[in-house]
C-alpha positions, 0 to 999 in steps of 0.5 A: 744248454741255455737256461730254461727254468721258470725263474732264471738267474738274476744278472750279476749287476742286479745282485751287486746293486742289491748288495750296494743298497744293503751296504748303504742302509747299514752304514746309514743306520750305524751313523744315524744311531751314533748321531742320536746317541751323541745327541742324547749324551750331549743333552745329558751334559756329559761331554766337555767338548760337544763338537769334538764329542760328535765328530769322535762318535761319527768317526767310531761309528764309521770305523765300526759300521763300514766293516760290518756293512761290507761283511753283511753285504757279502752275506746278503749276496751269498744268501741271494745266490743261494736262494736262487740256486734252490729255486732253480733246483726246485723247478728244473730237471737235474738231467736236462735243465728243462722245467720239471713236471710240477713247474711246467704245470704251474707255467701252463696255468699261468699262461691260460690266465694270460690267454684269458686276458689277451684272447689268444690260443696256444698249443700243447705238444707231448714227445715220447722217445720211441723204444727208449727202454730197448735203447737203455737195455742195449746201450746202457743207461748212460747212453740213455741219459745222453739221448735224453739230454740231446733231445732236450737240446734239440727241442729247445733249439727249435723254440722261441726262447722265453715265449715257449715252454718246455719241460721234461714230463717224466721218463722219456716224455717231454712237453711243450707249450707253444704260445699264440700259435695255430694248430698248423704252426704247432704241427710245423714245429713238431715236424722240424723237431722230429726230423732233427731228432731222426737225423741226429747221430748220438755218440756216448762212451764209444757208442753211436745210434740214431733215435726217433720220437712220436708227437701228439699235439692239441689246441689250448684255448682260454676255456680249456682246462690244462688237464683236458688239453693234456689228455687230448695230447696224450691220446694223439701221442698214443695214436702216433706210437700205435701207427708206427712211431716217428710221426706227428699226430693231432688230437682228434678234435683237430683231426676232424678239421683235416689230415694232420698226421705226418708219417716218418717218410713225409717231407 
């Protein structure tokens, strides 16, 4: 599964460039200090051969400074890589690789700020796996984990890479932020995901089963608080579960504009 974290890992070339810059800085610092020290010694009149003294000082500094710079650069790369890993672990759900609840909320609020500047609208989708407790009870938690990972992968594949956000909201729930789309487009995306989930046979440890999921979506405008849109989408999801599951329901605000509920047998 591709990386979908809030802070994607830096390319290797960038890490090498940072290490090279750090290496040059350490060497330059060592040579500069040596040169300054040599000038001070020269001004004090201590060396008998000033030019030879300067060259010897620079040579010794290079012999000491370059290995130190190599070691320091390697340590710098390790620290940068370690910080990146910690940032990814803090922002992602370990099982699915998606954004966790905290960082998805952070990303959504950042998106609202961009919407306010650019003047466009987006949509929020909540997904809940149908009868997930029964799946765990029947097939075991290992199978349930495989269900979560499979649905995360299916859902992510239907999104537009860096333009949309997806996170694991908790338990068997997922959340999507579709940037710069109409409610009709959001409904189409949710329908594609719903159909793919229902058509996918999940296999794990010699067991196989189909699962379904229910969807609730709403419009997210620049004037909306994220929490308000989340509540609307959650109510729409509840209606989808109540009305038979395996369907897509719009928020009441969108439902007043026309029929937006898709049952399981819809084309």
